[in-house]
C-alpha positions as CSV (number, residue, x, y, z in Angstrom):
1,X,0.0,0.0,0.0
2,X,1.2,3.5,-0.8
3,X,1.9,5.9,2.1
4,X,-0.8,8.3,0.7
5,X,-3.6,5.8,0.9
6,X,-5.5,6.8,4.0
7,X,-8.9,5.8,5.3
8,X,-10.7,8.7,6.9
9,X,-13.0,7.4,9.6
10,X,-16.5,8.9,9.5
11,X,-15.5,11.0,12.6
12,X,-11.7,10.9,12.8
13,X,-8.9,9.5,10.6
14,X,-7.2,6.1,10.5
15,X,-5.0,4.2,8.1
16,X,-5.8,1.0,6.3
17,X,-3.8,-2.0,7.6
18,X,-3.2,-5.5,6.4
19,X,-5.5,-8.5,7.0
20,X,-5.4,-9.7,10.6
21,X,-4.5,-13.2,11.6
22,X,-5.8,-13.4,15.2
23,X,-8.2,-16.3,15.5
24,X,-9.6,-18.6,18.2
25,X,-12.0,-21.5,18.5
26,X,-14.5,-22.3,21.2
27,X,-18.2,-22.4,22.1
28,X,-20.5,-20.7,24.5
29,X,-23.8,-21.5,26.2
30,X,-27.0,-19.7,25.0
31,X,-29.7,-18.5,27.5
32,X,-31.7,-21.6,26.6
33,X,-28.8,-23.9,27.6
34,X,-27.9,-24.8,24.1
35,X,-24.4,-24.5,22.8
36,X,-23.3,-22.9,19.5
37,X,-20.0,-24.0,18.0
38,X,-17.7,-21.1,17.1
39,X,-15.6,-21.1,13.9
40,X,-12.0,-19.9,13.8
41,X,-13.1,-16.2,13.2
42,X,-14.8,-16.1,16.6
43,X,-14.5,-13.2,19.1
44,X,-11.6,-13.2,21.6
45,X,-12.2,-14.3,25.2
46,X,-12.0,-10.7,26.6
47,X,-14.9,-9.6,24.4
48,X,-16.9,-12.7,25.4
49,X,-16.3,-12.0,29.1
50,X,-17.3,-8.4,28.8
51,X,-20.5,-9.3,27.0
52,X,-21.5,-11.8,29.6
53,X,-21.3,-9.1,32.4
54,X,-23.9,-6.9,30.7
55,X,-27.1,-6.5,32.6
56,X,-29.8,-5.8,30.0
57,X,-32.3,-2.9,30.1
58,X,-32.0,0.2,32.3
59,X,-35.4,1.5,33.4
60,X,-36.0,3.8,36.3
61,X,-32.4,3.4,37.6
62,X,-32.8,-0.4,37.8
63,X,-31.6,-3.2,35.6
64,X,-34.3,-5.5,34.2
65,X,-34.7,-8.4,31.8
66,X,-36.7,-7.7,28.7
67,X,-40.1,-9.1,28.5
68,X,-40.2,-9.2,24.7
69,X,-39.0,-11.7,22.1
70,X,-35.5,-13.1,22.0
71,X,-33.3,-11.6,19.3
72,X,-30.4,-13.6,18.0
73,X,-27.5,-11.2,17.5
74,X,-25.0,-12.5,15.0
75,X,-21.4,-11.2,15.2
76,X,-20.5,-9.8,11.8
77,X,-17.0,-11.2,11.7
78,X,-18.4,-14.7,12.1
79,X,-22.2,-15.0,11.7
80,X,-22.2,-18.4,13.3
81,X,-21.4,-16.7,16.6
82,X,-24.8,-16.1,18.1
83,X,-25.8,-14.2,21.3
84,X,-29.4,-14.2,22.4
85,X,-30.6,-10.8,23.5
86,X,-33.8,-10.3,25.5
87,X,-35.7,-7.4,23.9
88,X,-38.0,-5.0,25.6
89,X,-41.7,-5.6,25.3
90,X,-44.3,-2.9,24.7
91,X,-45.1,-3.1,28.4
92,X,-41.4,-2.4,29.2
93,X,-41.5,0.6,26.9
94,X,-44.5,1.9,28.8
95,X,-42.7,1.5,32.1
96,X,-39.6,3.3,30.8
97,X,-41.7,6.3,29.5
98,X,-43.6,6.4,32.8
99,X,-40.2,6.5,34.7
100,X,-39.0,9.4,32.6
101,X,-42.3,11.2,32.9
102,X,-42.1,10.9,36.7
103,X,-38.6,12.2,36.8
104,X,-38.9,15.1,34.4
105,X,-40.1,17.7,36.9
106,X,-37.3,17.2,39.4
107,X,-34.7,17.0,36.6
108,X,-35.9,20.2,35.0
109,X,-35.5,22.0,38.4
110,X,-32.0,20.5,39.0
111,X,-29.3,23.1,39.4
112,X,-27.5,23.5,36.0
113,X,-24.1,23.1,37.7
114,X,-25.2,19.7,39.0
115,X,-26.2,18.6,35.5
116,X,-22.9,19.9,34.1
117,X,-20.9,17.9,36.7
118,X,-22.8,14.7,35.9
119,X,-22.1,15.1,32.2
120,X,-18.4,15.8,32.9
121,X,-18.3,12.8,35.2
122,X,-19.8,10.7,32.4
123,X,-17.2,12.0,30.0
124,X,-14.5,10.9,32.5
125,X,-16.0,7.4,32.6
126,X,-16.2,7.2,28.8
127,X,-12.5,7.7,28.7
128,X,-11.8,5.5,31.6
129,X,-13.8,2.6,30.1
130,X,-13.1,3.4,26.5
131,X,-11.6,0.0,25.8
132,X,-14.8,-1.7,26.9
133,X,-16.8,0.6,24.7
134,X,-14.5,0.0,21.7
135,X,-14.6,-3.8,22.2
136,X,-18.4,-3.8,22.4
137,X,-18.7,-1.6,19.3
138,X,-16.7,-4.1,17.4
139,X,-18.7,-7.0,18.8
140,X,-21.9,-5.1,17.9
141,X,-21.1,-4.2,14.4
142,X,-17.9,-5.9,13.2
143,X,-16.1,-2.5,13.0
144,X,-12.3,-3.0,13.2
145,X,-11.1,-2.5,16.8
146,X,-8.7,0.2,15.7
147,X,-11.6,2.2,14.2
148,X,-13.8,1.6,17.3
149,X,-11.1,3.0,19.6
150,X,-11.1,6.2,17.6
151,X,-14.7,6.8,18.6
152,X,-13.9,7.4,22.2
153,X,-12.4,10.9,21.9
154,X,-15.4,11.8,19.7
155,X,-17.8,10.6,22.4
156,X,-15.9,12.5,25.1
157,X,-15.8,15.7,23.1
158,X,-19.6,15.8,22.4
159,X,-20.3,15.0,26.1
160,X,-18.1,17.7,27.5
161,X,-19.3,20.2,24.9
162,X,-22.9,19.9,25.9
163,X,-22.0,19.8,29.6
164,X,-20.8,23.3,29.1
165,X,-24.2,24.4,27.9
166,X,-26.1,23.4,31.1
167,X,-25.8,26.9,32.6
168,X,-26.0,28.8,29.3
169,X,-29.7,28.3,28.4
170,X,-30.9,31.8,27.8
171,X,-34.2,33.5,27.1
172,X,-34.9,37.1,26.1
173,X,-37.0,40.1,26.6
174,X,-38.7,42.7,24.3
175,X,-38.5,46.4,24.9
176,X,-41.3,47.7,27.2
177,X,-44.7,48.2,25.5
178,X,-47.2,50.7,26.8
179,X,-49.3,47.7,28.1
180,X,-46.5,45.7,29.6
181,X,-43.4,43.6,28.9
182,X,-42.8,40.3,27.0
183,X,-40.2,37.7,28.1
184,X,-39.0,34.6,26.3
185,X,-38.2,31.5,28.4
186,X,-36.5,28.4,27.1
187,X,-38.0,25.2,28.5
188,X,-37.2,21.5,28.0
189,X,-39.8,19.2,26.3
190,X,-39.8,16.9,29.3
191,X,-39.4,13.3,27.8
192,X,-37.4,12.9,24.7
193,X,-37.4,9.6,22.7
194,X,-34.1,8.8,21.1
195,X,-33.9,6.1,18.5
196,X,-30.4,4.9,17.5
197,X,-29.3,3.2,14.4
198,X,-27.0,0.1,14.4
199,X,-23.8,1.4,12.8
200,X,-22.5,3.6,15.6
201,X,-25.0,3.8,18.4
202,X,-22.4,4.8,21.1
203,X,-21.5,7.9,19.1
204,X,-25.0,8.7,18.0
205,X,-26.2,8.7,21.6
206,X,-23.6,11.4,22.5
207,X,-24.8,13.6,19.6
208,X,-28.4,13.4,20.9
209,X,-28.8,12.5,24.5
210,X,-26.1,14.8,25.9
211,X,-27.8,17.9,24.4
212,X,-31.2,16.7,25.6
213,X,-30.0,16.1,29.1
214,X,-28.2,19.4,29.2
215,X,-31.4,21.1,28.2
216,X,-33.2,19.5,31.2
217,X,-35.0,16.6,29.5
218,X,-35.3,13.0,30.5
219,X,-34.6,10.5,27.8
220,X,-35.9,7.1,26.8
221,X,-33.3,5.5,24.4
222,X,-34.2,2.7,22.0
223,X,-30.9,1.0,21.4
224,X,-30.8,-1.1,18.2
225,X,-31.4,-4.8,18.6
226,X,-28.7,-5.5,16.0
227,X,-26.1,-3.6,18.1
228,X,-27.2,-3.7,21.7
229,X,-24.1,-4.3,23.7
230,X,-22.3,-1.0,23.6
231,X,-25.4,0.8,24.8
232,X,-25.8,-1.6,27.7
233,X,-22.3,-0.6,28.8
234,X,-23.2,3.1,28.3
235,X,-26.2,2.5,30.6
236,X,-23.9,1.3,33.3
237,X,-21.7,4.5,32.9
238,X,-24.8,6.7,33.2
239,X,-25.6,5.0,36.5
240,X,-22.1,5.2,37.7
241,X,-21.9,8.9,36.8
242,X,-24.8,9.5,39.2
243,X,-27.8,10.4,37.0
244,X,-31.0,10.1,39.0
245,X,-33.4,7.2,38.5
246,X,-35.6,7.7,35.5
247,X,-33.6,10.5,33.8
248,X,-31.9,8.0,31.5
249,X,-33.6,4.9,30.3
250,X,-32.0,2.5,27.8
251,X,-33.7,-0.5,26.3
252,X,-33.1,-2.7,23.2
253,X,-36.3,-3.3,21.4
254,X,-37.6,-4.0,17.9
255,X,-40.0,-2.2,15.6
256,X,-43.0,-2.8,17.8
257,X,-41.3,-1.3,20.8
258,X,-40.1,1.6,18.7
259,X,-43.6,2.3,17.5
260,X,-44.9,2.3,21.1
261,X,-42.2,4.7,22.1
262,X,-42.8,7.3,19.4
263,X,-46.6,7.1,19.5
264,X,-46.9,7.7,23.2
265,X,-48.4,11.1,24.1
266,X,-46.1,11.5,27.1
267,X,-43.1,11.9,24.7
268,X,-42.5,15.5,24.0
269,X,-39.9,15.2,21.2
270,X,-38.3,12.4,19.1
271,X,-34.8,12.3,17.8
272,X,-34.3,9.5,15.2
273,X,-31.2,8.3,13.2
274,X,-31.8,5.7,10.5
275,X,-33.2,5.2,7.0
276,X,-35.8,7.1,5.2
277,X,-38.3,4.2,5.1
278,X,-38.3,3.9,8.9
279,X,-38.4,7.7,9.3
280,X,-41.7,7.7,7.4
281,X,-43.1,5.2,9.9
282,X,-41.8,7.3,12.8
283,X,-43.5,10.4,11.4
284,X,-46.8,8.6,10.9
285,X,-46.7,7.4,14.5
286,X,-45.7,10.8,15.8
287,X,-48.4,12.5,13.8
288,X,-51.2,11.3,16.1
289,X,-49.8,13.5,18.9
290,X,-48.2,16.1,16.6
291,X,-44.9,15.2,18.3
292,X,-42.0,17.2,16.8
293,X,-39.1,15.1,15.4
294,X,-35.5,15.4,14.5
295,X,-34.5,13.1,11.6
296,X,-30.9,12.3,10.8
297,X,-31.1,10.0,7.8
298,X,-29.0,8.7,4.9
299,X,-26.9,10.3,2.3
300,X,-25.5,9.9,-1.2
301,X,-22.8,12.5,-1.0
302,X,-20.9,13.7,-4.1
303,X,-17.2,14.4,-4.1
304,X,-16.6,16.8,-6.9
305,X,-13.0,17.0,-8.2
306,X,-12.1,19.7,-10.7
307,X,-9.0,19.6,-12.9
308,X,-7.2,22.3,-10.9
309,X,-7.5,20.3,-7.6
310,X,-4.5,19.2,-5.6
311,X,-4.8,15.6,-6.7
312,X,-2.2,14.4,-4.3
313,X,-4.6,15.3,-1.5
314,X,-7.9,14.8,-3.2
315,X,-7.5,11.3,-4.6
316,X,-6.4,9.6,-1.4
317,X,-9.3,11.2,0.4
318,X,-11.9,10.5,-2.2
319,X,-10.7,6.9,-2.8
320,X,-10.5,6.0,0.9
321,X,-13.2,7.8,2.8
322,X,-16.1,6.0,1.0
323,X,-14.8,2.7,2.5
324,X,-14.6,3.9,6.1
325,X,-16.8,1.7,8.3
326,X,-17.0,-0.6,5.2
327,X,-19.2,2.1,3.6
328,X,-21.7,2.0,6.4
329,X,-22.0,5.6,7.4
330,X,-24.3,8.3,6.1
331,X,-21.8,11.1,5.4
332,X,-19.5,9.1,3.1
333,X,-18.7,10.5,-0.4
334,X,-19.9,7.5,-2.3
335,X,-20.2,9.3,-5.6
336,X,-17.0,10.7,-7.1
337,X,-17.6,13.2,-9.9
338,X,-14.4,14.0,-11.8
339,X,-13.8,16.6,-14.5
340,X,-13.5,15.0,-17.9
341,X,-9.9,16.2,-18.6
342,X,-8.5,14.3,-15.7
343,X,-11.0,11.5,-15.4
344,X,-8.9,8.6,-16.8
345,X,-5.9,9.6,-14.7
346,X,-8.0,9.8,-11.6
347,X,-9.6,6.4,-12.3
348,X,-6.2,4.8,-12.6
349,X,-5.0,6.3,-9.3
350,X,-8.2,5.5,-7.4
351,X,-8.0,1.9,-8.6
352,X,-4.5,1.5,-7.3
353,X,-5.7,2.6,-3.9
354,X,-8.9,0.7,-3.6
355,X,-7.3,-2.6,-4.7
356,X,-5.2,-2.5,-1.5
357,X,-8.3,-2.6,0.8
358,X,-8.3,-6.2,2.0
359,X,-10.4,-7.8,4.7
360,X,-9.3,-8.7,8.2
361,X,-10.5,-10.0,11.5
362,X,-12.3,-7.1,13.3
363,X,-10.4,-7.9,16.5
364,X,-7.0,-7.9,14.9
365,X,-5.0,-4.8,15.6
366,X,-3.9,-4.2,12.0
367,X,-7.3,-4.6,10.4
368,X,-9.0,-1.6,8.9
369,X,-11.4,-3.1,6.4
370,X,-14.0,-5.2,8.2
371,X,-17.3,-6.9,7.5
372,X,-20.8,-5.5,6.8
373,X,-23.3,-5.7,9.6
374,X,-24.7,-9.1,8.5
375,X,-25.3,-11.5,5.7
376,X,-28.5,-9.7,4.7
377,X,-26.4,-6.6,4.0
378,X,-24.1,-8.8,1.8
379,X,-27.1,-10.0,-0.1
380,X,-28.3,-6.4,-0.6
381,X,-25.0,-5.1,-1.9
382,X,-24.7,-8.2,-4.2
383,X,-28.1,-7.2,-5.7
384,X,-27.0,-3.6,-6.2
385,X,-23.9,-4.8,-8.1
386,X,-25.8,-7.3,-10.1
387,X,-28.2,-4.6,-11.2
388,X,-25.2,-2.6,-12.5
389,X,-24.3,-5.6,-14.7
390,X,-27.9,-6.2,-15.8
391,X,-28.6,-2.6,-16.8
392,X,-25.1,-1.8,-18.2
393,X,-25.2,1.3,-15.9
394,X,-21.5,1.2,-15.1
395,X,-18.3,-0.8,-15.4
396,X,-17.1,-2.7,-12.5
397,X,-13.3,-2.5,-12.4
398,X,-12.7,-3.9,-8.8
399,X,-14.6,-6.2,-6.5
400,X,-18.3,-6.8,-6.8
401,X,-18.5,-10.1,-4.9
402,X,-18.9,-11.5,-1.4
403,X,-15.6,-12.6,0.1
404,X,-15.2,-16.3,0.6
405,X,-12.4,-18.5,1.8
406,X,-11.3,-17.9,5.4
407,X,-13.8,-15.1,5.7
408,X,-16.8,-17.0,4.4
409,X,-18.5,-17.2,7.8
410,X,-18.4,-13.5,8.1
411,X,-20.4,-10.8,6.4
412,X,-17.6,-9.6,4.1
413,X,-17.9,-8.0,0.7
414,X,-15.1,-6.8,-1.6
415,X,-14.2,-3.2,-1.9
416,X,-16.0,-2.4,-5.1
417,X,-15.2,0.3,-7.7
418,X,-17.7,1.1,-10.5
419,X,-16.7,3.7,-13.1
420,X,-18.6,5.4,-15.9
421,X,-21.8,5.2,-13.8
422,X,-24.9,6.3,-15.5
423,X,-26.4,9.4,-13.7
424,X,-29.9,7.9,-14.2
425,X,-29.0,4.7,-12.5
426,X,-30.0,3.7,-8.9
427,X,-26.4,3.3,-8.0
428,X,-25.8,6.9,-8.8
429,X,-28.9,8.2,-7.0
430,X,-29.6,5.8,-4.1
431,X,-27.7,5.0,-1.0
432,X,-25.9,1.6,-1.0
433,X,-24.6,1.7,2.5
434,X,-21.8,-0.6,1.7
435,X,-18.3,-0.7,0.2
436,X,-19.2,0.5,-3.3
437,X,-17.8,3.7,-4.9
438,X,-19.3,5.1,-8.1
439,X,-17.3,7.3,-10.5
440,X,-18.8,9.6,-13.2
441,X,-17.4,12.4,-15.3
442,X,-18.5,16.0,-15.9
443,X,-17.4,18.7,-18.2
444,X,-18.0,22.0,-16.5
445,X,-19.4,23.7,-13.3
446,X,-23.0,23.6,-14.4
447,X,-22.9,19.9,-15.1
448,X,-21.1,19.2,-11.9
449,X,-23.8,21.0,-9.9
450,X,-26.6,19.2,-11.9
451,X,-25.0,15.8,-11.3
452,X,-24.3,16.4,-7.6
453,X,-27.9,17.4,-7.0
454,X,-29.4,14.5,-9.0
455,X,-30.5,12.6,-5.9
456,X,-33.1,13.0,-3.3
457,X,-30.5,12.9,-0.6
458,X,-28.9,16.0,0.7
459,X,-26.6,15.3,3.7
460,X,-23.0,16.3,2.7
461,X,-21.0,17.4,-0.3
462,X,-17.3,17.5,-1.0
463,X,-15.5,19.9,-3.4
464,X,-11.9,19.9,-4.5
465,X,-10.5,22.9,-6.4
466,X,-7.8,25.5,-6.0
467,X,-10.2,28.2,-7.2
468,X,-11.9,29.5,-4.0
469,X,-14.4,31.5,-5.8
470,X,-15.5,28.5,-7.8
471,X,-15.5,26.4,-4.6
472,X,-17.9,28.9,-2.9
473,X,-20.2,29.0,-6.0
474,X,-20.4,25.2,-6.0
475,X,-21.0,25.1,-2.2
476,X,-23.8,27.6,-2.5
477,X,-25.4,25.6,-5.3
478,X,-25.2,22.2,-3.5
479,X,-28.6,21.0,-2.2
480,X,-27.0,19.6,1.0
481,X,-26.9,20.3,4.7
482,X,-23.1,20.7,4.6
483,X,-20.3,21.3,2.1
484,X,-16.6,20.5,2.7
485,X,-14.0,22.3,0.5
486,X,-10.5,20.7,0.1
487,X,-10.8,18.4,3.1
488,X,-12.9,17.2,5.9
489,X,-12.4,17.7,9.7
490,X,-15.0,15.3,11.0
491,X,-18.2,16.0,12.9
492,X,-17.2,18.4,15.6
493,X,-19.7,19.2,18.4
494,X,-19.4,23.0,17.9
495,X,-20.9,22.9,14.4
496,X,-24.5,22.0,13.5
497,X,-24.9,18.8,11.4
498,X,-28.0,17.7,9.5
499,X,-29.4,17.2,6.0
500,X,-32.1,18.3,3.6
501,X,-34.4,16.3,1.4
502,X,-34.7,12.7,2.4
503,X,-31.6,13.1,4.4
504,X,-33.8,14.5,7.1
505,X,-34.2,17.8,9.1
506,X,-33.1,19.2,12.4
507,X,-29.6,19.7,13.7
508,X,-27.2,17.9,15.9
509,X,-24.2,19.9,17.2
510,X,-23.7,23.5,18.2
511,X,-26.2,25.7,19.9
512,X,-28.7,24.7,17.3
513,X,-28.4,21.1,18.5
514,X,-29.2,22.3,22.0
515,X,-32.1,24.4,20.9
516,X,-33.6,21.3,19.3
517,X,-34.4,20.1,22.8
518,X,-35.8,23.4,24.1
519,X,-39.1,25.1,23.3
520,X,-39.8,28.8,23.7
521,X,-42.5,30.1,26.0
522,X,-43.6,33.8,25.8
523,X,-44.5,35.4,29.2
524,X,-46.3,38.7,29.4
525,X,-46.3,40.9,32.4
526,X,-48.8,43.7,32.4
527,X,-48.2,47.2,33.7
């Protein structure tokens, strides 16, 4: 691999490594007393031991077993490794909401300095137990352990940032009228429902719950059944930090439990991260009570490279970043638009980089290219690539197949590069959420803008050019929530993040992210 080939993590940066070789064999007992034989790609003993200590759901400050169905979690690195997870029932969801509802008045009146100290204490614990969280993130999703570790500073940063806002919630006042004065007061919603997606739940919760708690809300967090373990450990840290009973409730549950949560009239606001199809269902459920929502959804971000760009910087970024998290992150630039005059040269250089991305054991230190979340994701990506062949909507120059051999038991798919992609094709317009990069060419600025905006998604956009005036013109024209010019610094807590179109609405980060969890009350005092 060349020294310039870098994978930029969705939040930080990391470097691709070589395939790992750490393996083990063994077996474990299920909750029903059965045993499941592990293959040689099984998880290491430290991860198994950590998983076995987890205590299930956190409701009202107490640990409970879920009363819902049993979900069989399959480890992405070896899908024969199965862990039964007790999901929350609809009744459990009701108890969690009731617990938050009972705690909301006291939490709202809590001294802001006390809330700030609790959040800083939580940040300390996130750092102190960061290795646990990283291991469980890898166990949850199959993310390479080196990438999972990089999430810990991100989590700490977002937690501390919103801790600092606890005593900075401000209202306002109008000038005196002849009949009296008007004051504006910021108030929490009370109970906030937070629904996390499976790819990075431990980071997503820091982008949502910390702002909600700082604003004086209690939270009921639906952790994803496909990735429950990291959030169970986060629940333990919330308790250890000293959050009062009922302020933070965490429960893994399926679609039925999620529906019960967002449809409940005691919920004052909903913050959801996931796909557009599920977001539609959330909105329908919320509509019965006119419950406001924040939606952080998918993306099909364009990376536009002009012929005057610094290609030594642009190409390593544009070739590597789409494959971070094995393509399973919403902000990734999975469409590369290259100006015609440099297109062939860029394709050649991108190919040389992407062909170095080889799979490895997620728990091996050197691995940077891991599996997808599960076999169903492999099947879905396979269908996407097959459609390219069937419709002649692009030319596959690398990858395009599930990975077999020593990785056959895992949910692995080759890093796939498709060039000359038809702008009318689904690959060009729709989110794949996997390791597939689509390249297309453009002639001038107008065509670049047209192609970049030729999708219903509008989360992020990336622009590479030395002409700053052109860069600003393109950024202004992009129908996206964010535009990055000549680089990307990650999702920092000080800056609002969110999309347009079917990428959602509402913001996470910055004061705007705090204000999402506050409503304004107008108070009049007569003369």
